[in-house]
OpenMM code with the backbone's topology and positions (N, CA, C; nanometers):
from openmm import Vec3, app, unit

residues = "UNK UNK UNK UNK UNK UNK UNK UNK UNK UNK UNK UNK UNK UNK UNK UNK UNK UNK UNK UNK UNK UNK UNK UNK UNK UNK UNK UNK UNK UNK UNK UNK UNK UNK UNK UNK UNK UNK UNK UNK UNK UNK UNK UNK UNK UNK UNK UNK UNK UNK UNK UNK UNK UNK UNK UNK UNK UNK UNK UNK UNK UNK UNK UNK UNK UNK UNK UNK UNK UNK UNK UNK UNK UNK UNK UNK UNK UNK UNK".split()
positions = [
    Vec3(-1.4998, 1.2699, -1.2041),
    Vec3(-1.4977, 1.1552, -1.2720),
    Vec3(-1.5989, 1.0400, -1.2613),
    Vec3(-1.6798, 0.9851, -1.3423),
    Vec3(-1.7255, 0.8180, -1.3267),
    Vec3(-1.6282, 0.7146, -1.3519),
    Vec3(-1.6708, 0.6006, -1.3062),
    Vec3(-1.5801, 0.5053, -1.3759),
    Vec3(-1.6946, 0.3620, -1.3138),
    Vec3(-1.6839, 0.4101, -1.4987),
    Vec3(-1.8035, 0.1979, -1.4625),
    Vec3(-1.7179, 0.0639, -1.5040),
    Vec3(-1.7325, -0.0096, -1.3495),
    Vec3(-1.7040, -0.1383, -1.4387),
    Vec3(-1.7585, -0.1833, -1.4566),
    Vec3(-1.7650, -0.2638, -1.6227),
    Vec3(-1.8238, -0.4162, -1.6721),
    Vec3(-1.8486, -0.5109, -1.6456),
    Vec3(-1.8554, -0.6198, -1.5679),
    Vec3(-1.9083, -0.7090, -1.6051),
    Vec3(-2.0290, -0.8355, -1.5480),
    Vec3(-1.9945, -0.8762, -1.4799),
    Vec3(-2.1622, -1.0209, -1.4759),
    Vec3(-2.1168, -1.1116, -1.3336),
    Vec3(-1.9877, -0.9835, -1.2808),
    Vec3(-1.9783, -1.1225, -1.1379),
    Vec3(-1.8254, -1.2219, -1.1306),
    Vec3(-1.7587, -1.1931, -1.2228),
    Vec3(-1.6999, -1.3429, -1.2600),
    Vec3(-1.6165, -1.2412, -1.1560),
    Vec3(-1.4755, -1.3392, -1.1933),
    Vec3(-1.3832, -1.3381, -1.0477),
    Vec3(-1.2323, -1.1769, -1.1312),
    Vec3(-1.2455, -1.1675, -1.2563),
    Vec3(-1.2122, -1.1208, -1.2776),
    Vec3(-1.2457, -0.9702, -1.2764),
    Vec3(-1.3543, -0.9552, -1.3133),
    Vec3(-1.4810, -0.8312, -1.3280),
    Vec3(-1.4628, -0.7391, -1.1507),
    Vec3(-1.4639, -0.8600, -1.0550),
    Vec3(-1.4898, -0.8673, -0.9034),
    Vec3(-1.2784, -0.7641, -0.8972),
    Vec3(-1.2075, -0.8199, -0.9416),
    Vec3(-1.0920, -0.7552, -0.9612),
    Vec3(-1.0532, -0.6466, -1.0097),
    Vec3(-1.0824, -0.6587, -1.1310),
    Vec3(-1.0356, -0.4671, -1.1320),
    Vec3(-1.1450, -0.4199, -1.0995),
    Vec3(-1.2306, -0.4034, -1.0108),
    Vec3(-1.3558, -0.3089, -0.9702),
    Vec3(-1.2691, -0.2791, -0.8186),
    Vec3(-1.1625, -0.3848, -0.7962),
    Vec3(-1.1018, -0.3876, -0.7062),
    Vec3(-0.9987, -0.3407, -0.6644),
    Vec3(-0.9384, -0.2927, -0.8333),
    Vec3(-0.7682, -0.2495, -0.8535),
    Vec3(-0.7943, -0.0936, -0.8639),
    Vec3(-0.9648, -0.0727, -0.9790),
    Vec3(-1.0273, 0.0365, -0.9991),
    Vec3(-1.0194, 0.1501, -0.7857),
    Vec3(-1.0484, 0.0368, -0.7822),
    Vec3(-1.0343, 0.1322, -0.5780),
    Vec3(-0.9291, 0.1438, -0.5298),
    Vec3(-0.7876, -0.0118, -0.5699),
    Vec3(-0.7034, 0.0955, -0.5421),
    Vec3(-0.6257, 0.2097, -0.6376),
    Vec3(-0.6685, 0.2193, -0.7120),
    Vec3(-0.5518, 0.2600, -0.7898),
    Vec3(-0.6521, 0.4805, -0.7842),
    Vec3(-0.7073, 0.4994, -0.7252),
    Vec3(-0.8035, 0.6341, -0.7132),
    Vec3(-0.7802, 0.6202, -0.5861),
    Vec3(-0.7540, 0.5442, -0.4272),
    Vec3(-0.6790, 0.5160, -0.3064),
    Vec3(-0.5224, 0.5790, -0.3413),
    Vec3(-0.4034, 0.5417, -0.4326),
    Vec3(-0.3207, 0.5686, -0.4546),
    Vec3(-0.3133, 0.6704, -0.5317),
    Vec3(-0.3470, 0.7500, -0.6226),
    Vec3(-0.4271, 0.8647, -0.6410),
    Vec3(-0.5138, 0.9946, -0.5220),
    Vec3(-0.5394, 0.8706, -0.4419),
    Vec3(-0.5925, 1.0540, -0.3608),
    Vec3(-0.6974, 1.0758, -0.4335),
    Vec3(-0.8035, 1.0255, -0.5466),
    Vec3(-0.9478, 1.0941, -0.6034),
    Vec3(-0.9942, 1.0389, -0.5477),
    Vec3(-1.1493, 1.0583, -0.6135),
    Vec3(-1.2044, 1.0429, -0.5576),
    Vec3(-1.2743, 1.0690, -0.7149),
    Vec3(-1.4240, 0.8791, -0.6922),
    Vec3(-1.5084, 0.8833, -0.8142),
    Vec3(-1.5942, 0.8829, -0.7669),
    Vec3(-1.7635, 0.8235, -0.8589),
    Vec3(-1.7601, 0.7624, -0.8673),
    Vec3(-1.7716, 0.6654, -0.9522),
    Vec3(-1.7843, 0.5946, -0.8516),
    Vec3(-1.8104, 0.3809, -0.9232),
    Vec3(-1.8509, 0.3194, -0.9275),
    Vec3(-1.9229, 0.2606, -1.0128),
    Vec3(-2.0556, 0.1822, -1.0150),
    Vec3(-2.0516, 0.0587, -1.1109),
    Vec3(-2.0939, -0.0853, -1.0423),
    Vec3(-2.0373, -0.1903, -1.1157),
    Vec3(-2.1469, -0.2584, -1.1842),
    Vec3(-2.1732, -0.2120, -1.3015),
    Vec3(-2.2319, -0.2945, -1.3765),
    Vec3(-2.2571, -0.4269, -1.4416),
    Vec3(-2.3438, -0.4496, -1.3962),
    Vec3(-2.3868, -0.5984, -1.4119),
    Vec3(-2.5117, -0.6289, -1.5316),
    Vec3(-2.5769, -0.5246, -1.5161),
    Vec3(-2.7056, -0.5579, -1.6989),
    Vec3(-2.6346, -0.6220, -1.7397),
    Vec3(-2.7211, -0.6726, -1.8559),
    Vec3(-2.6460, -0.7828, -1.9474),
    Vec3(-2.6788, -0.6228, -2.0974),
    Vec3(-2.8213, -0.5780, -2.0724),
    Vec3(-2.8757, -0.5078, -2.1688),
    Vec3(-2.7831, -0.3235, -2.1580),
    Vec3(-2.7472, -0.3131, -1.9877),
    Vec3(-2.6619, -0.1781, -2.0049),
    Vec3(-2.4823, -0.2360, -2.0466),
    Vec3(-2.4640, -0.2854, -2.0054),
    Vec3(-2.3488, -0.3544, -2.0954),
    Vec3(-2.3123, -0.3252, -2.2271),
    Vec3(-2.4408, -0.3674, -2.3113),
    Vec3(-2.4735, -0.4296, -2.4348),
    Vec3(-2.4174, -0.2535, -2.4834),
    Vec3(-2.5370, -0.1631, -2.3870),
    Vec3(-2.4329, -0.0133, -2.4817),
    Vec3(-2.3845, 0.0525, -2.4870),
    Vec3(-2.3193, -0.0380, -2.4631),
    Vec3(-2.1458, 0.0517, -2.4463),
    Vec3(-2.0612, -0.0555, -2.5671),
    Vec3(-2.1664, -0.1488, -2.6079),
    Vec3(-2.0684, -0.2243, -2.6963),
    Vec3(-1.9313, -0.2909, -2.7108),
    Vec3(-1.9334, -0.3356, -2.5241),
    Vec3(-1.8687, -0.4441, -2.5347),
    Vec3(-1.8512, -0.5549, -2.5553),
    Vec3(-1.8238, -0.6438, -2.5541),
    Vec3(-1.8265, -0.7862, -2.6014),
    Vec3(-1.7651, -0.8665, -2.5640),
    Vec3(-1.7061, -0.8345, -2.4571),
    Vec3(-1.5190, -0.8809, -2.2947),
    Vec3(-1.6064, -0.8279, -2.2264),
    Vec3(-1.5778, -0.9326, -2.1092),
    Vec3(-1.5668, -0.8629, -2.0150),
    Vec3(-1.4429, -0.8712, -1.9483),
    Vec3(-1.3481, -0.8480, -1.8523),
    Vec3(-1.4111, -0.6916, -1.7985),
    Vec3(-1.4111, -0.5988, -1.8904),
    Vec3(-1.4845, -0.4727, -1.9137),
    Vec3(-1.5093, -0.3366, -1.9173),
    Vec3(-1.4466, -0.2960, -1.8216),
    Vec3(-1.3847, -0.1454, -1.8582),
    Vec3(-1.3735, -0.0603, -1.7744),
    Vec3(-1.3904, 0.1224, -1.8812),
    Vec3(-1.5365, 0.1429, -1.7982),
    Vec3(-1.5489, 0.2530, -1.8677),
    Vec3(-1.5241, 0.4296, -1.8210),
    Vec3(-1.4844, 0.5029, -1.8081),
    Vec3(-1.4414, 0.6325, -1.8061),
    Vec3(-1.4929, 0.7543, -1.8447),
    Vec3(-1.5709, 0.8275, -1.7150),
    Vec3(-1.6963, 0.9759, -1.7902),
    Vec3(-1.7316, 0.9353, -1.9704),
    Vec3(-1.8152, 0.7913, -1.9258),
    Vec3(-1.8351, 0.7627, -2.0488),
    Vec3(-1.7607, 0.6864, -2.1674),
    Vec3(-1.6783, 0.6695, -2.1540),
    Vec3(-1.5797, 0.6207, -2.3162),
    Vec3(-1.5192, 0.5009, -2.2720),
    Vec3(-1.5522, 0.3543, -2.3328),
    Vec3(-1.4433, 0.2561, -2.3065),
    Vec3(-1.3239, 0.2728, -2.3171),
    Vec3(-1.2370, 0.2889, -2.2416),
    Vec3(-1.1499, 0.2598, -2.2295),
    Vec3(-1.0317, 0.1631, -2.1774),
    Vec3(-1.0886, -0.0348, -2.1788),
    Vec3(-1.0380, -0.1307, -2.2372),
    Vec3(-1.2032, -0.2839, -2.1986),
    Vec3(-1.1148, -0.3613, -2.2452),
    Vec3(-1.2540, -0.4097, -2.2761),
    Vec3(-1.1448, -0.5730, -2.2748),
    Vec3(-1.2501, -0.6565, -2.1993),
    Vec3(-1.1739, -0.7909, -2.1669),
    Vec3(-1.0283, -0.8542, -2.0753),
    Vec3(-0.9907, -0.7039, -2.0120),
    Vec3(-0.8875, -0.7221, -1.9663),
    Vec3(-0.9364, -0.7649, -1.7993),
    Vec3(-0.8639, -0.7201, -1.7473),
    Vec3(-0.8611, -0.7519, -1.6062),
    Vec3(-0.6906, -0.6399, -1.5887),
    Vec3(-0.7912, -0.5022, -1.5778),
    Vec3(-0.6422, -0.4003, -1.5775),
    Vec3(-0.5963, -0.3655, -1.4667),
    Vec3(-0.3975, -0.3760, -1.3996),
    Vec3(-0.3309, -0.4132, -1.3273),
    Vec3(-0.3753, -0.1596, -1.2938),
    Vec3(-0.3225, -0.1659, -1.1286),
    Vec3(-0.3907, 0.0146, -1.1227),
    Vec3(-0.2670, 0.0700, -1.1984),
    Vec3(-0.1922, 0.0462, -1.1737),
    Vec3(-0.0500, 0.1164, -1.2650),
    Vec3(-0.1822, 0.1374, -1.3904),
    Vec3(-0.2039, 0.0275, -1.4819),
    Vec3(-0.2619, 0.0444, -1.5915),
    Vec3(-0.4163, 0.1885, -1.6156),
    Vec3(-0.4556, 0.1718, -1.4691),
    Vec3(-0.5860, 0.2168, -1.4715),
    Vec3(-0.5379, 0.3916, -1.3705),
    Vec3(-0.4560, 0.3763, -1.3350),
    Vec3(-0.4374, 0.5253, -1.3019),
    Vec3(-0.3751, 0.6372, -1.4613),
    Vec3(-0.3101, 0.5717, -1.5384),
    Vec3(-0.2975, 0.6234, -1.6694),
    Vec3(-0.3665, 0.7022, -1.7777),
    Vec3(-0.4848, 0.5106, -1.6945),
    Vec3(-0.6760, 0.6043, -1.8457),
    Vec3(-0.6827, 0.7059, -1.7619),
    Vec3(-0.7153, 0.6812, -1.5973),
    Vec3(-0.7728, 0.7854, -1.5708),
    Vec3(-0.7078, 0.9686, -1.5751),
    Vec3(-0.5387, 0.9355, -1.5147),
    Vec3(-0.4916, 1.0535, -1.5994),
    Vec3(-0.5292, 1.1266, -1.7483),
    Vec3(-0.5499, 1.0200, -1.8370),
    Vec3(-0.5840, 1.0800, -1.9375),
    Vec3(-0.7087, 1.1811, -2.0070),
    Vec3(-0.8151, 1.1635, -1.8146),
    Vec3(-0.9729, 1.1651, -1.8405),
    Vec3(-0.9133, 1.3509, -1.7469),
    Vec3(-0.8489, 1.3278, -1.7643),
    Vec3(-0.8535, 1.4844, -1.5783),
    Vec3(-0.7888, 1.6190, -1.6293),
] * unit.nanometer
topology = app.Topology()
chain = topology.addChain("A")
for resn in residues:
    res = topology.addResidue(resn, chain)
    for name in ("N", "CA", "C"):
        topology.addAtom(name, app.Element.getBySymbol(name[0]), res)
């Protein structure tokens, strides 16, 4: 599983990244997690509001700081 957190280092982006790690730990799952801060790479996903969450190449959220429970639900959809 590949998870990308899109954001340019704001506190909400950093918190989303931490929540992703917390959700994965609670689920006892391994995944490749990448923080994408490059604007050009972020624009490839057509995400205009930060933070963004991409799971297995699909944009799952934009402009929201998701809680670990919400992230776990999105991960389960991709398993």
